[in-house]
PLY file of the C-alpha trace (Angstrom):
ply
format ascii 1.0
element vertex 99
property float x
property float y
property float z
element edge 98
property int vertex1
property int vertex2
end_header
114.58 128.35 212.16
115.51 131.66 210.56
116.33 132.04 206.90
119.89 133.15 206.18
121.19 134.53 202.86
123.46 131.47 202.57
120.38 129.26 202.28
119.38 130.99 199.05
122.94 130.50 197.73
122.69 126.74 198.28
119.29 126.20 196.62
119.54 127.50 193.06
116.24 126.39 191.51
113.65 123.62 191.59
113.61 120.92 188.94
110.17 120.55 187.38
110.00 117.57 185.02
107.72 114.58 184.58
110.07 112.43 186.66
110.26 114.87 189.58
106.51 115.49 189.52
105.92 111.74 189.77
108.45 111.54 192.64
106.62 114.34 194.43
103.32 112.47 194.14
104.55 108.99 195.06
107.37 109.44 197.55
106.74 112.98 198.85
110.03 114.29 197.41
111.09 117.63 195.92
114.06 118.07 193.59
116.37 121.09 193.46
119.51 122.18 191.63
121.97 123.05 194.40
125.49 124.45 194.66
128.24 121.98 193.77
129.94 122.37 197.17
126.71 121.93 199.18
126.60 119.03 201.63
123.55 116.99 202.62
123.24 118.56 206.11
123.52 122.06 204.59
120.83 121.24 202.00
118.55 119.83 204.71
118.96 122.95 206.87
118.37 125.29 203.91
115.18 123.53 202.74
113.78 123.40 206.28
114.48 127.10 206.81
113.30 128.42 203.43
110.16 126.32 203.00
109.27 125.65 206.66
108.99 121.88 206.27
110.53 118.87 208.02
113.02 116.93 205.89
113.35 113.16 206.28
116.32 112.51 203.95
118.45 114.11 201.25
119.93 112.25 198.27
122.32 113.99 195.87
123.39 113.28 192.30
126.14 115.02 190.33
125.27 115.18 186.62
128.42 115.68 184.58
128.24 118.23 181.76
128.04 116.96 178.20
130.17 118.03 175.26
127.79 119.52 172.69
128.10 121.43 169.44
126.57 124.87 169.06
126.58 126.39 165.57
129.30 123.96 164.54
131.60 124.84 167.43
132.24 122.44 170.28
131.14 123.56 173.72
130.64 121.97 177.10
127.67 122.17 179.42
128.46 122.77 183.06
128.16 120.13 185.78
125.03 120.19 187.95
124.26 118.84 191.40
120.67 117.73 192.04
119.26 117.13 195.48
116.26 114.85 195.99
114.72 116.04 199.27
112.34 113.51 200.85
109.88 115.16 203.22
108.23 113.81 206.36
104.65 112.51 206.07
102.11 115.32 205.89
104.64 117.89 204.62
104.64 119.35 201.10
106.41 121.99 199.04
104.72 123.91 196.24
107.71 124.49 193.94
105.57 126.21 191.31
105.06 129.20 193.63
108.80 129.94 193.76
111.10 130.90 196.60
0 1
1 2
2 3
3 4
4 5
5 6
6 7
7 8
8 9
9 10
10 11
11 12
12 13
13 14
14 15
15 16
16 17
17 18
18 19
19 20
20 21
21 22
22 23
23 24
24 25
25 26
26 27
27 28
28 29
29 30
30 31
31 32
32 33
33 34
34 35
35 36
36 37
37 38
38 39
39 40
40 41
41 42
42 43
43 44
44 45
45 46
46 47
47 48
48 49
49 50
50 51
51 52
52 53
53 54
54 55
55 56
56 57
57 58
58 59
59 60
60 61
61 62
62 63
63 64
64 65
65 66
66 67
67 68
68 69
69 70
70 71
71 72
72 73
73 74
74 75
75 76
76 77
77 78
78 79
79 80
80 81
81 82
82 83
83 84
84 85
85 86
86 87
87 88
88 89
89 90
90 91
91 92
92 93
93 94
94 95
95 96
96 97
97 98
């Protein structure tokens, strides 16, 4: 599968936290911040093309932005869409190396 520029527009960045590292070790999953309008089939196609792996399933979560105060002024964080990409057995993605 060839990599298209649209694939890089869908996958914004990997999420590297304790929770996602544990998910990568136990259930062979990688987590990415993706575009809000991205669908599961589009995310699957993009990950397979960019990283050259076989994707088993894609789960998505929309995290709503919080209202926070910055220097006494109210502000709002933007909404984020996270995609948990579960890979086939024997496949792996090294998210620390970058796209």
